[in-house]
PyMOL Python script that loads the backbone (N, CA, C, O; Angstrom):
from pymol import cmd

cmd.read_pdbstr("""\
ATOM      1  N   MET A   1      -5.263   4.510  10.173  1.00  0.00           N
ATOM      2  CA  MET A   1      -4.070   4.027  10.890  1.00  0.00           C
ATOM      3  C   MET A   1      -2.841   3.815   9.808  1.00  0.00           C
ATOM      4  O   MET A   1      -3.328   3.370   8.769  1.00  0.00           O
ATOM      5  N   GLY A   2      -1.715   3.947   9.724  1.00  0.00           N
ATOM      6  CA  GLY A   2      -0.897   4.116   8.592  1.00  0.00           C
ATOM      7  C   GLY A   2      -0.083   2.859   8.878  1.00  0.00           C
ATOM      8  O   GLY A   2       0.373   2.664  10.004  1.00  0.00           O
ATOM      9  N   TRP A   3       0.127   1.906   7.758  1.00  0.00           N
ATOM     10  CA  TRP A   3       0.993   0.707   7.584  1.00  0.00           C
ATOM     11  C   TRP A   3       1.883   0.963   6.588  1.00  0.00           C
ATOM     12  O   TRP A   3       1.600   1.658   5.612  1.00  0.00           O
ATOM     13  N   THR A   4       3.301   0.275   6.828  1.00  0.00           N
ATOM     14  CA  THR A   4       4.247   0.354   5.832  1.00  0.00           C
ATOM     15  C   THR A   4       4.154  -1.289   5.141  1.00  0.00           C
ATOM     16  O   THR A   4       3.901  -2.327   5.752  1.00  0.00           O
ATOM     17  N   ASN A   5       4.426  -1.130   3.783  1.00  0.00           N
ATOM     18  CA  ASN A   5       4.451  -2.560   3.174  1.00  0.00           C
ATOM     19  C   ASN A   5       6.081  -2.845   3.346  1.00  0.00           C
ATOM     20  O   ASN A   5       7.002  -2.158   2.904  1.00  0.00           O
ATOM     21  N   PRO A   6       6.155  -4.099   4.142  1.00  0.00           N
ATOM     22  CA  PRO A   6       7.856  -4.278   4.282  1.00  0.00           C
ATOM     23  C   PRO A   6       8.490  -4.951   3.139  1.00  0.00           C
ATOM     24  O   PRO A   6       9.683  -5.256   3.148  1.00  0.00           O
ATOM     25  N   LEU A   7       7.522  -5.236   1.939  1.00  0.00           N
ATOM     26  CA  LEU A   7       8.101  -5.779   0.811  1.00  0.00           C
ATOM     27  C   LEU A   7       8.412  -4.664  -0.182  1.00  0.00           C
ATOM     28  O   LEU A   7       8.896  -5.017  -1.257  1.00  0.00           O
ATOM     29  N   ALA A   8       8.227  -3.533   0.005  1.00  0.00           N
ATOM     30  CA  ALA A   8       8.725  -2.186  -0.796  1.00  0.00           C
ATOM     31  C   ALA A   8       9.727  -1.527  -0.312  1.00  0.00           C
ATOM     32  O   ALA A   8       9.837  -1.273   0.888  1.00  0.00           O
ATOM     33  N   ASP A   9      10.455  -1.228  -1.090  1.00  0.00           N
ATOM     34  CA  ASP A   9      11.921  -0.249  -0.939  1.00  0.00           C
ATOM     35  C   ASP A   9      11.915   0.827  -1.912  1.00  0.00           C
ATOM     36  O   ASP A   9      11.121   0.885  -2.851  1.00  0.00           O
ATOM     37  N   PRO A  10      12.908   1.759  -1.640  1.00  0.00           N
ATOM     38  CA  PRO A  10      12.960   2.970  -2.783  1.00  0.00           C
ATOM     39  C   PRO A  10      13.191   2.564  -4.420  1.00  0.00           C
ATOM     40  O   PRO A  10      12.843   3.244  -5.385  1.00  0.00           O
ATOM     41  N   CYS A  11      13.891   1.231  -4.440  1.00  0.00           N
ATOM     42  CA  CYS A  11      14.286   0.782  -5.667  1.00  0.00           C
ATOM     43  C   CYS A  11      13.083  -0.313  -6.275  1.00  0.00           C
ATOM     44  O   CYS A  11      13.189  -0.882  -7.361  1.00  0.00           O
ATOM     45  N   SER A  12      12.191  -0.435  -5.548  1.00  0.00           N
ATOM     46  CA  SER A  12      10.906  -0.950  -6.147  1.00  0.00           C
ATOM     47  C   SER A  12      10.251  -0.524  -7.334  1.00  0.00           C
ATOM     48  O   SER A  12      10.618   0.596  -7.690  1.00  0.00           O
ATOM     49  N   ALA A  13       9.387  -1.068  -8.071  1.00  0.00           N
ATOM     50  CA  ALA A  13       8.674  -0.541  -9.196  1.00  0.00           C
ATOM     51  C   ALA A  13       7.736   0.443  -8.617  1.00  0.00           C
ATOM     52  O   ALA A  13       7.185   0.170  -7.550  1.00  0.00           O
ATOM     53  N   PRO A  14       7.454   1.798  -9.345  1.00  0.00           N
ATOM     54  CA  PRO A  14       6.963   2.894  -8.979  1.00  0.00           C
ATOM     55  C   PRO A  14       5.451   2.595  -8.659  1.00  0.00           C
ATOM     56  O   PRO A  14       4.964   3.356  -7.822  1.00  0.00           O
ATOM     57  N   ASN A  15       4.746   1.772  -9.095  1.00  0.00           N
ATOM     58  CA  ASN A  15       3.311   1.753  -8.503  1.00  0.00           C
ATOM     59  C   ASN A  15       3.306   0.515  -7.374  1.00  0.00           C
ATOM     60  O   ASN A  15       2.270  -0.148  -7.307  1.00  0.00           O
ATOM     61  N   THR A  16       4.250   0.225  -6.620  1.00  0.00           N
ATOM     62  CA  THR A  16       4.361  -0.654  -5.564  1.00  0.00           C
ATOM     63  C   THR A  16       3.751   0.108  -4.390  1.00  0.00           C
ATOM     64  O   THR A  16       4.115   1.270  -4.212  1.00  0.00           O
ATOM     65  N   VAL A  17       2.799  -0.482  -3.523  1.00  0.00           N
ATOM     66  CA  VAL A  17       2.180   0.144  -2.264  1.00  0.00           C
ATOM     67  C   VAL A  17       3.365   0.400  -1.347  1.00  0.00           C
ATOM     68  O   VAL A  17       4.037  -0.583  -1.035  1.00  0.00           O
ATOM     69  N   LEU A  18       3.710   1.598  -0.873  1.00  0.00           N
ATOM     70  CA  LEU A  18       4.552   1.687   0.037  1.00  0.00           C
ATOM     71  C   LEU A  18       3.807   1.577   1.580  1.00  0.00           C
ATOM     72  O   LEU A  18       3.922   0.672   2.407  1.00  0.00           O
ATOM     73  N   LEU A  19       3.028   2.797   1.654  1.00  0.00           N
ATOM     74  CA  LEU A  19       1.960   3.003   2.803  1.00  0.00           C
ATOM     75  C   LEU A  19       0.418   2.876   2.349  1.00  0.00           C
ATOM     76  O   LEU A  19      -0.066   3.117   1.243  1.00  0.00           O
ATOM     77  N   PHE A  20      -0.204   2.433   3.513  1.00  0.00           N
ATOM     78  CA  PHE A  20      -1.511   2.157   3.262  1.00  0.00           C
ATOM     79  C   PHE A  20      -2.394   2.327   4.514  1.00  0.00           C
ATOM     80  O   PHE A  20      -1.783   2.227   5.578  1.00  0.00           O
ATOM     81  N   GLU A  21      -3.608   2.545   4.579  1.00  0.00           N
ATOM     82  CA  GLU A  21      -4.556   2.392   5.602  1.00  0.00           C
ATOM     83  C   GLU A  21      -4.937   0.987   6.119  1.00  0.00           C
ATOM     84  O   GLU A  21      -5.722   0.251   5.522  1.00  0.00           O
ATOM     85  N   GLY A  22      -4.346   0.688   7.226  1.00  0.00           N
ATOM     86  CA  GLY A  22      -4.799  -0.592   7.887  1.00  0.00           C
ATOM     87  C   GLY A  22      -5.360  -0.569   9.068  1.00  0.00           C
ATOM     88  O   GLY A  22      -5.495   0.491   9.681  1.00  0.00           O
ATOM     89  N   ARG A  23      -5.792  -1.822   9.582  1.00  0.00           N
ATOM     90  CA  ARG A  23      -6.467  -1.815  11.084  1.00  0.00           C
ATOM     91  C   ARG A  23      -5.534  -2.301  12.034  1.00  0.00           C
ATOM     92  O   ARG A  23      -4.572  -3.009  11.735  1.00  0.00           O
ATOM     93  N   GLY A  24      -5.838  -1.896  13.255  1.00  0.00           N
ATOM     94  CA  GLY A  24      -4.811  -2.599  14.361  1.00  0.00           C
ATOM     95  C   GLY A  24      -4.040  -1.589  14.953  1.00  0.00           C
ATOM     96  O   GLY A  24      -3.248  -2.038  15.782  1.00  0.00           O
ATOM     97  N   GLY A  25      -4.006  -0.213  14.784  1.00  0.00           N
ATOM     98  CA  GLY A  25      -2.995   0.618  15.303  1.00  0.00           C
ATOM     99  C   GLY A  25      -2.270   1.305  14.401  1.00  0.00           C
ATOM    100  O   GLY A  25      -2.748   1.299  13.267  1.00  0.00           O
ATOM    101  N   TRP A  26      -1.255   1.900  14.555  1.00  0.00           N
ATOM    102  CA  TRP A  26      -0.332   2.766  13.675  1.00  0.00           C
ATOM    103  C   TRP A  26       1.263   2.386  13.630  1.00  0.00           C
ATOM    104  O   TRP A  26       1.731   1.497  14.341  1.00  0.00           O
ATOM    105  N   ASN A  27       1.918   3.039  12.859  1.00  0.00           N
ATOM    106  CA  ASN A  27       3.203   2.525  12.526  1.00  0.00           C
ATOM    107  C   ASN A  27       3.738   1.198  12.482  1.00  0.00           C
ATOM    108  O   ASN A  27       4.756   0.865  13.088  1.00  0.00           O
ATOM    109  N   ARG A  28       3.008   0.399  11.722  1.00  0.00           N
ATOM    110  CA  ARG A  28       3.424  -1.033  11.689  1.00  0.00           C
ATOM    111  C   ARG A  28       3.789  -1.430  10.291  1.00  0.00           C
ATOM    112  O   ARG A  28       3.907  -0.613   9.378  1.00  0.00           O
ATOM    113  N   ALA A  29       3.965  -2.751  10.162  1.00  0.00           N
ATOM    114  CA  ALA A  29       4.260  -3.221   8.889  1.00  0.00           C
ATOM    115  C   ALA A  29       3.490  -4.292   8.429  1.00  0.00           C
ATOM    116  O   ALA A  29       3.281  -5.153   9.284  1.00  0.00           O
ATOM    117  N   GLY A  30       3.020  -4.483   7.351  1.00  0.00           N
ATOM    118  CA  GLY A  30       2.046  -5.820   7.000  1.00  0.00           C
ATOM    119  C   GLY A  30       1.688  -5.668   5.213  1.00  0.00           C
ATOM    120  O   GLY A  30       2.174  -4.912   4.372  1.00  0.00           O
ATOM    121  N   GLY A  31       0.986  -6.379   5.142  1.00  0.00           N
ATOM    122  CA  GLY A  31       0.558  -6.502   3.747  1.00  0.00           C
ATOM    123  C   GLY A  31      -1.011  -6.402   3.497  1.00  0.00           C
ATOM    124  O   GLY A  31      -1.805  -5.994   4.344  1.00  0.00           O
ATOM    125  N   SER A  32      -1.346  -6.829   2.222  1.00  0.00           N
ATOM    126  CA  SER A  32      -2.928  -6.626   1.954  1.00  0.00           C
ATOM    127  C   SER A  32      -3.646  -7.236   3.046  1.00  0.00           C
ATOM    128  O   SER A  32      -4.718  -6.768   3.430  1.00  0.00           O
ATOM    129  N   GLU A  33      -3.138  -8.210   3.545  1.00  0.00           N
ATOM    130  CA  GLU A  33      -4.376  -8.838   4.780  1.00  0.00           C
ATOM    131  C   GLU A  33      -4.640  -7.886   5.801  1.00  0.00           C
ATOM    132  O   GLU A  33      -5.433  -8.234   6.676  1.00  0.00           O
ATOM    133  N   LEU A  34      -4.003  -6.465   5.882  1.00  0.00           N
ATOM    134  CA  LEU A  34      -4.152  -5.715   7.077  1.00  0.00           C
ATOM    135  C   LEU A  34      -4.923  -4.656   6.466  1.00  0.00           C
ATOM    136  O   LEU A  34      -5.427  -3.841   7.239  1.00  0.00           O
ATOM    137  N   LEU A  35      -5.103  -4.517   5.271  1.00  0.00           N
ATOM    138  CA  LEU A  35      -5.715  -3.242   4.654  1.00  0.00           C
ATOM    139  C   LEU A  35      -7.094  -3.437   4.781  1.00  0.00           C
ATOM    140  O   LEU A  35      -7.699  -4.502   4.659  1.00  0.00           O
ATOM    141  N   THR A  36      -7.717  -1.910   5.134  1.00  0.00           N
ATOM    142  CA  THR A  36      -9.011  -1.938   5.418  1.00  0.00           C
ATOM    143  C   THR A  36      -9.826  -0.570   4.695  1.00  0.00           C
ATOM    144  O   THR A  36      -9.362   0.566   4.601  1.00  0.00           O
ATOM    145  N   THR A  37     -11.029  -0.996   4.272  1.00  0.00           N
ATOM    146  CA  THR A  37     -11.965   0.261   3.715  1.00  0.00           C
ATOM    147  C   THR A  37     -12.955   0.567   4.920  1.00  0.00           C
ATOM    148  O   THR A  37     -13.882   1.359   4.750  1.00  0.00           O
ATOM    149  N   GLY A  38     -12.775   0.003   6.005  1.00  0.00           N
ATOM    150  CA  GLY A  38     -13.553   0.129   7.138  1.00  0.00           C
ATOM    151  C   GLY A  38     -13.847   1.815   7.625  1.00  0.00           C
ATOM    152  O   GLY A  38     -14.978   2.112   8.007  1.00  0.00           O
ATOM    153  N   TYR A  39     -12.971   2.655   7.587  1.00  0.00           N
ATOM    154  CA  TYR A  39     -12.921   3.915   7.872  1.00  0.00           C
ATOM    155  C   TYR A  39     -13.575   4.893   6.945  1.00  0.00           C
ATOM    156  O   TYR A  39     -14.052   5.973   7.294  1.00  0.00           O
ATOM    157  N   HIS A  40     -13.546   4.339   5.555  1.00  0.00           N
ATOM    158  CA  HIS A  40     -14.104   5.232   4.508  1.00  0.00           C
ATOM    159  C   HIS A  40     -14.688   4.017   3.702  1.00  0.00           C
ATOM    160  O   HIS A  40     -14.664   2.864   4.132  1.00  0.00           O
ATOM    161  N   THR A  41     -15.196   4.374   2.535  1.00  0.00           N
ATOM    162  CA  THR A  41     -15.540   3.662   1.502  1.00  0.00           C
ATOM    163  C   THR A  41     -14.452   3.100   0.508  1.00  0.00           C
ATOM    164  O   THR A  41     -14.704   2.215  -0.309  1.00  0.00           O
ATOM    165  N   ALA A  42     -13.208   3.705   0.655  1.00  0.00           N
ATOM    166  CA  ALA A  42     -12.058   3.274   0.074  1.00  0.00           C
ATOM    167  C   ALA A  42     -10.753   3.462   1.001  1.00  0.00           C
ATOM    168  O   ALA A  42     -10.861   3.925   2.136  1.00  0.00           O
ATOM    169  N   CYS A  43      -9.590   3.100   0.487  1.00  0.00           N
ATOM    170  CA  CYS A  43      -8.381   3.173   1.334  1.00  0.00           C
ATOM    171  C   CYS A  43      -7.331   4.149   0.777  1.00  0.00           C
ATOM    172  O   CYS A  43      -7.053   4.177  -0.422  1.00  0.00           O
ATOM    173  N   ASN A  44      -6.853   4.815   1.542  1.00  0.00           N
ATOM    174  CA  ASN A  44      -5.747   5.762   1.062  1.00  0.00           C
ATOM    175  C   ASN A  44      -4.496   4.879   0.866  1.00  0.00           C
ATOM    176  O   ASN A  44      -4.277   3.904   1.584  1.00  0.00           O
ATOM    177  N   MET A  45      -3.653   5.283  -0.183  1.00  0.00           N
ATOM    178  CA  MET A  45      -2.420   4.928  -0.360  1.00  0.00           C
ATOM    179  C   MET A  45      -1.207   5.656  -0.797  1.00  0.00           C
ATOM    180  O   MET A  45      -1.300   6.547  -1.641  1.00  0.00           O
ATOM    181  N   LEU A  46       0.026   5.294  -0.219  1.00  0.00           N
ATOM    182  CA  LEU A  46       1.030   5.929  -0.829  1.00  0.00           C
ATOM    183  C   LEU A  46       1.863   5.017  -1.768  1.00  0.00           C
ATOM    184  O   LEU A  46       2.055   3.864  -1.382  1.00  0.00           O
ATOM    185  N   PHE A  47       2.290   5.340  -2.752  1.00  0.00           N
ATOM    186  CA  PHE A  47       2.995   4.650  -3.635  1.00  0.00           C
ATOM    187  C   PHE A  47       4.519   4.610  -3.665  1.00  0.00           C
ATOM    188  O   PHE A  47       4.900   5.578  -3.006  1.00  0.00           O
ATOM    189  N   VAL A  48       5.573   3.916  -4.140  1.00  0.00           N
ATOM    190  CA  VAL A  48       6.783   4.011  -4.085  1.00  0.00           C
ATOM    191  C   VAL A  48       7.201   5.514  -5.091  1.00  0.00           C
ATOM    192  O   VAL A  48       8.142   6.216  -4.722  1.00  0.00           O
ATOM    193  N   ASP A  49       6.676   5.751  -5.915  1.00  0.00           N
ATOM    194  CA  ASP A  49       6.902   6.745  -6.788  1.00  0.00           C
ATOM    195  C   ASP A  49       6.320   8.097  -6.230  1.00  0.00           C
ATOM    196  O   ASP A  49       6.340   9.077  -6.974  1.00  0.00           O
ATOM    197  N   GLY A  50       5.852   8.192  -5.078  1.00  0.00           N
ATOM    198  CA  GLY A  50       5.472   9.318  -4.212  1.00  0.00           C
ATOM    199  C   GLY A  50       4.089   9.671  -4.568  1.00  0.00           C
ATOM    200  O   GLY A  50       3.523  10.451  -3.802  1.00  0.00           O
ATOM    201  N   SER A  51       3.463   9.250  -5.559  1.00  0.00           N
ATOM    202  CA  SER A  51       1.946   9.196  -5.539  1.00  0.00           C
ATOM    203  C   SER A  51       0.986   8.856  -4.476  1.00  0.00           C
ATOM    204  O   SER A  51       1.183   7.984  -3.630  1.00  0.00           O
ATOM    205  N   ILE A  52      -0.023   9.565  -4.564  1.00  0.00           N
ATOM    206  CA  ILE A  52      -1.203   9.066  -3.641  1.00  0.00           C
ATOM    207  C   ILE A  52      -2.364   8.469  -4.309  1.00  0.00           C
ATOM    208  O   ILE A  52      -2.473   8.729  -5.507  1.00  0.00           O
ATOM    209  N   GLY A  53      -3.221   7.745  -3.790  1.00  0.00           N
ATOM    210  CA  GLY A  53      -4.375   7.413  -4.294  1.00  0.00           C
ATOM    211  C   GLY A  53      -5.603   7.011  -3.342  1.00  0.00           C
ATOM    212  O   GLY A  53      -5.318   6.693  -2.187  1.00  0.00           O
ATOM    213  N   ILE A  54      -6.774   7.003  -3.688  1.00  0.00           N
ATOM    214  CA  ILE A  54      -7.644   6.335  -3.138  1.00  0.00           C
ATOM    215  C   ILE A  54      -8.203   5.137  -3.695  1.00  0.00           C
ATOM    216  O   ILE A  54      -8.787   5.239  -4.774  1.00  0.00           O
ATOM    217  N   VAL A  55      -8.129   4.136  -3.196  1.00  0.00           N
ATOM    218  CA  VAL A  55      -8.265   2.839  -3.872  1.00  0.00           C
ATOM    219  C   VAL A  55      -9.752   2.215  -3.512  1.00  0.00           C
ATOM    220  O   VAL A  55      -9.916   2.113  -2.297  1.00  0.00           O
ATOM    221  N   GLY A  56     -10.664   1.856  -4.168  1.00  0.00           N
ATOM    222  CA  GLY A  56     -11.871   1.208  -3.795  1.00  0.00           C
ATOM    223  C   GLY A  56     -11.935  -0.239  -3.571  1.00  0.00           C
ATOM    224  O   GLY A  56     -10.881  -0.679  -4.030  1.00  0.00           O
ATOM    225  N   PRO A  57     -12.428  -0.918  -3.239  1.00  0.00           N
ATOM    226  CA  PRO A  57     -12.523  -2.299  -2.654  1.00  0.00           C
ATOM    227  C   PRO A  57     -12.380  -3.264  -3.996  1.00  0.00           C
ATOM    228  O   PRO A  57     -11.850  -4.367  -3.861  1.00  0.00           O
ATOM    229  N   GLU A  58     -12.832  -2.858  -5.214  1.00  0.00           N
ATOM    230  CA  GLU A  58     -12.973  -3.374  -6.363  1.00  0.00           C
ATOM    231  C   GLU A  58     -11.403  -3.223  -7.173  1.00  0.00           C
ATOM    232  O   GLU A  58     -11.155  -3.919  -8.158  1.00  0.00           O
ATOM    233  N   GLN A  59     -10.482  -2.306  -6.663  1.00  0.00           N
ATOM    234  CA  GLN A  59      -9.105  -2.210  -7.204  1.00  0.00           C
ATOM    235  C   GLN A  59      -8.158  -2.700  -6.426  1.00  0.00           C
ATOM    236  O   GLN A  59      -7.036  -2.707  -6.931  1.00  0.00           O
ATOM    237  N   ILE A  60      -8.278  -3.176  -5.187  1.00  0.00           N
ATOM    238  CA  ILE A  60      -7.583  -3.865  -4.301  1.00  0.00           C
ATOM    239  C   ILE A  60      -6.895  -5.089  -4.776  1.00  0.00           C
ATOM    240  O   ILE A  60      -5.708  -5.148  -4.455  1.00  0.00           O
ATOM    241  N   ALA A  61      -7.276  -5.890  -5.334  1.00  0.00           N
ATOM    242  CA  ALA A  61      -6.931  -7.181  -5.767  1.00  0.00           C
ATOM    243  C   ALA A  61      -5.716  -6.733  -6.995  1.00  0.00           C
ATOM    244  O   ALA A  61      -4.715  -7.445  -7.067  1.00  0.00           O
ATOM    245  N   SER A  62      -5.824  -5.816  -7.717  1.00  0.00           N
ATOM    246  CA  SER A  62      -4.806  -5.364  -8.684  1.00  0.00           C
ATOM    247  C   SER A  62      -3.614  -4.592  -8.369  1.00  0.00           C
ATOM    248  O   SER A  62      -2.812  -4.296  -9.254  1.00  0.00           O
ATOM    249  N   LEU A  63      -3.438  -4.208  -7.006  1.00  0.00           N
ATOM    250  CA  LEU A  63      -2.357  -3.423  -6.539  1.00  0.00           C
ATOM    251  C   LEU A  63      -1.103  -4.201  -6.478  1.00  0.00           C
ATOM    252  O   LEU A  63      -1.172  -5.365  -6.084  1.00  0.00           O
ATOM    253  N   ASN A  64      -0.148  -3.777  -6.767  1.00  0.00           N
ATOM    254  CA  ASN A  64       1.418  -4.139  -6.858  1.00  0.00           C
ATOM    255  C   ASN A  64       1.850  -4.108  -5.146  1.00  0.00           C
ATOM    256  O   ASN A  64       2.131  -3.022  -4.640  1.00  0.00           O
ATOM    257  N   TRP A  65       1.871  -5.136  -4.474  1.00  0.00           N
ATOM    258  CA  TRP A  65       2.579  -5.387  -3.151  1.00  0.00           C
ATOM    259  C   TRP A  65       3.857  -6.167  -3.119  1.00  0.00           C
ATOM    260  O   TRP A  65       4.414  -6.330  -2.033  1.00  0.00           O
ATOM    261  N   VAL A  66       4.353  -6.648  -4.185  1.00  0.00           N
ATOM    262  CA  VAL A  66       5.721  -7.541  -3.992  1.00  0.00           C
ATOM    263  C   VAL A  66       6.989  -6.720  -3.696  1.00  0.00           C
ATOM    264  O   VAL A  66       7.876  -7.021  -2.897  1.00  0.00           O
ATOM    265  N   GLY A  67       6.913  -5.573  -4.523  1.00  0.00           N
ATOM    266  CA  GLY A  67       8.019  -4.539  -4.480  1.00  0.00           C
ATOM    267  C   GLY A  67       9.196  -5.162  -5.381  1.00  0.00           C
ATOM    268  O   GLY A  67      10.327  -5.340  -4.929  1.00  0.00           O
ATOM    269  N   GLU A  68       8.852  -5.453  -6.593  1.00  0.00           N
ATOM    270  CA  GLU A  68       9.760  -6.047  -7.448  1.00  0.00           C
ATOM    271  C   GLU A  68      10.690  -5.077  -8.040  1.00  0.00           C
ATOM    272  O   GLU A  68      10.190  -4.066  -8.532  1.00  0.00           O
ATOM    273  N   ARG A  69      11.961  -5.225  -8.070  1.00  0.00           N
ATOM    274  CA  ARG A  69      13.003  -4.092  -8.223  1.00  0.00           C
ATOM    275  C   ARG A  69      12.886  -3.696  -9.773  1.00  0.00           C
ATOM    276  O   ARG A  69      12.773  -4.571 -10.632  1.00  0.00           O
ATOM    277  N   LYS A  70      12.914  -2.515 -10.042  1.00  0.00           N
ATOM    278  CA  LYS A  70      13.228  -1.694 -11.213  1.00  0.00           C
ATOM    279  C   LYS A  70      14.334  -2.365 -12.132  1.00  0.00           C
ATOM    280  O   LYS A  70      15.395  -2.682 -11.594  1.00  0.00           O
ATOM    281  N   PRO A  71      14.173  -2.569 -13.311  1.00  0.00           N
ATOM    282  CA  PRO A  71      15.549  -2.797 -14.107  1.00  0.00           C
ATOM    283  C   PRO A  71      16.483  -1.470 -14.241  1.00  0.00           C
ATOM    284  O   PRO A  71      16.046  -0.334 -14.426  1.00  0.00           O
ATOM    285  N   PRO A  72      17.798  -1.815 -14.119  1.00  0.00           N
ATOM    286  CA  PRO A  72      18.603  -0.850 -14.103  1.00  0.00           C
ATOM    287  C   PRO A  72      18.826   0.185 -15.294  1.00  0.00           C
ATOM    288  O   PRO A  72      19.642   1.099 -15.174  1.00  0.00           O
TER     289      PRO A  72
END
""", "prot")
cmd.dss("prot")
cmd.show_as("cartoon", "prot")
cmd.util.cbc("prot")
cmd.orient("prot")
């Protein structure tokens, strides 16, 4: 199920989580509290810079969710 991080936008730092695998349906918005590794042993992520990754439970705490803007 795909979720959008409402704290991210195109001007956010490149490593900000933009879309992620979460529980409770599809096409929704939320943060790390909705993230799940229940479908796999890891979670699929899309970051603001367009890169994708598979993140294991041990890496979740180190992800950037805030969407701080890049300096000009």
